[in-house]
RODO-2510 file (C-alpha; in nm, 4 decimals, decimal comma):
residues 66
     n   res          X          Y          Z
     1     m     1,4491    -2,5170     0,6253
     2     p     1,1950    -2,2376     0,6692
     3     a     1,2445    -1,9048     0,4969
     4     r     1,4324    -1,6446     0,7027
     5     l     1,2146    -1,3620     0,5733
     6     v     0,8355    -1,3963     0,5909
     7     i     0,6120    -1,1313     0,4379
     8     y     0,2469    -1,1644     0,5376
     9     p    -0,0653    -1,0854     0,3333
    10     p    -0,1589    -0,7192     0,3006
    11     d    -0,4143    -0,5827     0,5429
    12     e    -0,7129    -0,3741     0,4322
    13     n    -0,4811    -0,0719     0,3868
    14     g    -0,2139    -0,2586     0,1896
    15     w     0,0383    -0,2928     0,4739
    16     r     0,2239    -0,6230     0,5257
    17     r     0,3854    -0,7503     0,8453
    18     v     0,7482    -0,8512     0,7971
    19     r     0,9384    -1,1065     1,0077
    20     w     1,3129    -1,1777     0,9908
    21     d     1,4430    -1,4924     1,1604
    22     g     1,1156    -1,5235     1,3519
    23     t     1,1191    -1,1677     1,4849
    24     a     0,8649    -0,9082     1,3745
    25     i     1,0635    -0,6140     1,2408
    26     a     0,8136    -0,3829     1,0716
    27     v     0,5212    -0,3365     0,8375
    28     a     0,5886    -0,2620     0,4731
    29     h     0,3756    -0,0916     0,2126
    30     k     0,5987    -0,1679    -0,0858
    31     p     0,8851    -0,4114    -0,1547
    32     s     1,1501    -0,1394    -0,1332
    33     d     1,0520    -0,0823     0,2320
    34     i     1,1768    -0,4308     0,3164
    35     a     1,5416    -0,3571     0,2303
    36     v     1,5318    -0,0500     0,4545
    37     f     1,3984    -0,2535     0,7472
    38     l     1,6502    -0,5350     0,6988
    39     s     1,9356    -0,2874     0,6807
    40     a     1,8197    -0,1300     1,0069
    41     a     1,8020    -0,4811     1,1576
    42     g     2,1705    -0,5273     1,0756
    43     m     2,1685    -0,7133     0,7443
    44     d     2,4667    -0,6288     0,5244
    45     n     2,3815    -0,5476     0,1607
    46     a     2,0073    -0,5639     0,2276
    47     e     1,9422    -0,3598    -0,0872
    48     d     2,0817    -0,6509    -0,2912
    49     l     1,8367    -0,9041    -0,1453
    50     d     1,6467    -1,0943    -0,4141
    51     l     1,2858    -1,0914    -0,2912
    52     a     1,2056    -1,3623    -0,5471
    53     d     1,4505    -1,6059    -0,3785
    54     s     1,2097    -1,8666    -0,2462
    55     d     1,4805    -2,0264    -0,0303
    56     l     1,5118    -1,7073     0,1726
    57     v     1,1756    -1,5312     0,1300
    58     e     0,8254    -1,6627     0,1912
    59     w     0,5498    -1,4418     0,0523
    60     r     0,2097    -1,5110     0,2058
    61     g    -0,0998    -1,3832     0,0319
    62     g     0,0689    -1,2983    -0,2976
    63     g     0,4117    -1,1774    -0,3972
    64     p     0,5543    -0,8279    -0,4284
    65     e     0,3178    -0,7410    -0,7117
    66     t     0,0144    -0,7871    -0,4827
***
């Protein structure tokens, strides 16, 4: 099963496109931005999301430290 959250490689300015369930929701500059976007998209307890959970999150072009 594909990851529900896909975070794309950073662009030349460090921004990453973020998709949730196949829908583009935002661009993020840092990992903490992602919880804000998911909360706005209706996810309960988005701040508790484990961005290292490879069953839910697919990091492309490096993980949150990149």
